[in-house]
C-alpha positions in Angstrom: 159.2 83.4 189.2 155.6 83.7 187.8 154.6 86.9 187.1 151.6 85.7 189.2 153.8 84.8 191.8 155.1 88.8 191.7 151.7 89.5 191.3 149.3 87.5 193.4 146.2 90.3 193.8 146.2 92.3 190.0 142.9 93.3 190.2 144.2 96.3 191.7 146.9 96.9 189.6 146.1 99.4 186.4 147.2 97.7 183.0 149.5 99.4 181.9 151.9 98.7 185.2 152.1 95.1 184.4 153.4 96.2 181.1 156.0 98.1 182.3 156.0 95.2 185.3 156.4 92.8 181.6 159.4 94.8 179.8 161.6 95.5 183.0 161.0 91.7 183.7 162.3 90.9 180.0 165.0 93.9 180.1 163.2 95.4 177.2 163.6 99.3 176.7 160.4 101.8 177.6 159.0 104.8 178.3 155.9 105.0 179.8 154.6 108.2 178.0 151.5 109.1 180.1 149.7 107.0 182.6 147.6 104.4 180.5 150.1 104.4 177.6 153.8 103.2 177.4 155.9 102.2 173.8 158.6 99.7 173.6 161.5 98.1 171.6 161.8 94.4 171.6 164.2 92.7 169.8 163.9 89.8 167.1 165.5 87.5 164.6 164.1 90.1 162.1 164.5 93.2 163.5 163.6 95.2 166.0 159.3 95.6 166.2 158.2 99.5 168.6 155.0 98.6 170.4 152.5 100.3 171.6 150.0 99.4 174.6 147.4 101.7 175.5 144.1 101.4 177.9 140.9 102.7 177.4 138.7 102.7 180.5 136.4 104.1 179.0 135.8 100.5 176.4 137.4 98.9 178.9 139.9 97.5 176.1 143.8 97.1 176.4 145.2 97.5 172.9 148.3 96.8 171.6 149.8 98.4 168.1 153.1 96.4 166.8 154.7 98.5 164.2 158.0 98.2 161.9 158.6 101.6 159.0 158.4 100.0 155.6 158.3 101.7 152.1 157.1 99.9 150.0 157.4 100.5 146.1 154.3 102.3 144.4 154.3 99.4 142.1 153.4 96.6 144.7 151.1 98.0 146.6 148.2 96.7 145.0 150.0 92.6 146.1 151.3 94.6 148.8 147.5 94.6 149.8 146.9 91.3 149.0 149.5 89.6 150.7 147.6 91.5 153.8 144.2 90.0 153.2 146.0 86.3 152.1 148.1 87.0 156.3 144.7 88.4 158.1 143.1 84.8 157.2 146.1 83.2 158.8 145.9 85.9 161.6 143.0 83.8 164.7 144.0 87.3 166.6 144.8 90.6 165.5 145.6 92.3 161.9 148.0 93.1 160.3 147.3 96.8 158.3 149.4 99.2 156.4 149.4 103.3 157.1 150.7 104.5 154.3 150.4 108.1 155.5 153.1 107.1 158.1 155.0 104.7 155.7 154.4 101.5 158.8 153.6 97.5 158.6 151.0 97.4 161.7 149.9 94.8 163.3 147.0 95.7 165.7 145.1 93.1 168.8 142.5 94.8 171.7 142.1 92.5 174.4 139.0 93.8 176.2 138.2 93.4 179.5 134.5 94.1 180.1 132.8 94.0 183.5 136.2 95.3 185.2 137.4 92.3 184.2 141.8 92.1 185.3 144.7 91.3 182.6 147.2 88.8 184.1 150.8 89.6 183.7 151.2 86.2 181.7 147.9 87.0 179.8 149.6 90.7 178.6 153.1 88.8 178.4 152.0 86.2 176.0 149.8 89.1 173.9 153.2 91.0 173.3 155.0 87.6 172.7 151.9 87.1 170.2 152.3 90.4 168.4 156.0 89.5 167.7 155.4 86.2 167.0 153.4 87.2 164.1 155.2 89.8 162.7 158.0 87.8 163.0 156.6 84.8 160.7 154.8 87.6 158.6 157.9 90.0 158.0 159.6 88.0 155.0 156.3 87.2 153.2 155.5 91.0 153.2 159.7 91.4 152.1 159.2 88.8 149.0 156.3 90.8 147.5 157.3 93.8 147.8 160.8 93.7 147.2 161.5 90.0 146.0 158.4 90.7 143.3 157.4 87.4 144.4 153.1 86.9 144.2 151.0 87.0 147.3 150.1 83.4 147.6 153.8 81.6 147.2 155.3 84.7 149.4 152.0 84.2 152.4 152.9 79.4 151.4 156.8 80.6 152.8 156.0 81.8 155.6 152.9 79.9 156.9 155.1 76.7 155.8 156.7 75.0 158.4 160.5 74.0 158.3 162.0 70.1 158.9 165.3 69.5 160.0 168.0 71.1 160.7 170.6 73.6 158.6 
């Protein structure tokens, strides 16, 4: 059943209520931290990603933060920052950043819903899946740069190259 069939009138639903429904639908582990915030774990091919969505009524924005922990070697930090710049040039929606203090790689996206706009369930589901897809796509490049000692340009090329055929 499509999300829209379940919730025909989404105008009255809080965005985090929709996120909770989507998490339940996908059987993702989640914790409703506050009325305006939810955290979940989404398992993918490379790892499990921690995703937090928060609603800010003040600026009418649904913020998504998708993180994974890592501890890159100090000497590889300049290469990591260069790789993140190259990766962000490829991202149409959202961006990656490194949070040094928390030792987290972060993918961030904000869905602006000004003028009393309402996000639909498909839109939120797509937003979450796009974040995980971006992390999955660029995770190998980040690994190659930080631990594989690969040049950022070469590592990012591996992430954006299309595979042909079958293994």
